[in-house]
C-alpha positions as CSV (number, residue, x, y, z in Angstrom):
1,X,100.1,121.0,93.8
2,X,103.7,121.4,95.0
3,X,102.3,122.1,98.6
4,X,100.4,118.9,98.5
5,X,103.6,117.0,97.5
6,X,105.6,118.7,100.2
7,X,103.0,118.0,102.8
8,X,102.9,114.3,101.7
9,X,106.6,113.9,102.2
10,X,106.6,115.8,105.5
11,X,103.8,113.4,106.7
12,X,106.0,110.4,105.6
13,X,108.9,111.8,107.6
14,X,106.7,112.3,110.6
15,X,105.3,108.7,110.4
16,X,108.9,107.3,110.0
17,X,109.8,108.9,113.3
18,X,106.9,107.0,115.0
19,X,108.1,103.6,113.9
20,X,109.1,101.3,116.7
21,X,112.3,99.7,115.3
22,X,113.3,96.3,116.7
23,X,116.4,96.0,118.9
24,X,119.4,94.4,117.3
25,X,119.0,91.2,119.4
26,X,115.4,90.8,118.4
27,X,116.3,91.3,114.7
28,X,119.1,88.7,114.9
29,X,116.9,86.2,116.7
30,X,114.1,86.6,114.2
31,X,116.5,86.3,111.3
32,X,117.9,83.1,112.7
33,X,114.4,81.7,113.2
34,X,113.6,82.4,109.6
35,X,116.9,80.9,108.3
36,X,116.4,77.7,110.4
37,X,112.9,77.4,109.2
38,X,114.0,77.7,105.6
39,X,116.7,75.0,106.1
40,X,114.2,72.6,107.7
41,X,111.6,73.3,105.0
42,X,114.3,72.6,102.3
43,X,115.2,69.3,103.9
44,X,111.5,68.3,104.2
45,X,110.9,69.2,100.5
46,X,114.1,67.3,99.5
47,X,113.0,64.2,101.4
48,X,109.5,64.3,99.8
49,X,111.1,64.7,96.4
50,X,113.4,61.8,96.9
51,X,110.5,59.6,98.3
52,X,108.4,60.4,95.2
53,X,111.3,59.8,92.9
54,X,111.9,56.4,94.6
55,X,108.2,55.5,94.4
56,X,108.1,56.4,90.7
57,X,111.2,54.4,90.0
58,X,109.7,51.4,91.7
59,X,106.3,51.8,89.9
60,X,107.8,52.5,86.5
61,X,110.6,49.9,86.8
62,X,113.5,52.3,86.3
63,X,116.8,52.2,88.0
64,X,117.5,48.5,87.4
């Protein structure tokens, strides 16, 4: 049992050495793309929320 566990962790270490890690520049660029996308999505959701709120205020006669 202990040999299987030892082999399992040795295999994990071997696989970790094969990983092709991204270069710092690629990582920074990808991170910026994700952050920009999240900000744009947040603005779109906010605009939709405000449009729905305005529509409901007009329909239900609130805000006067």
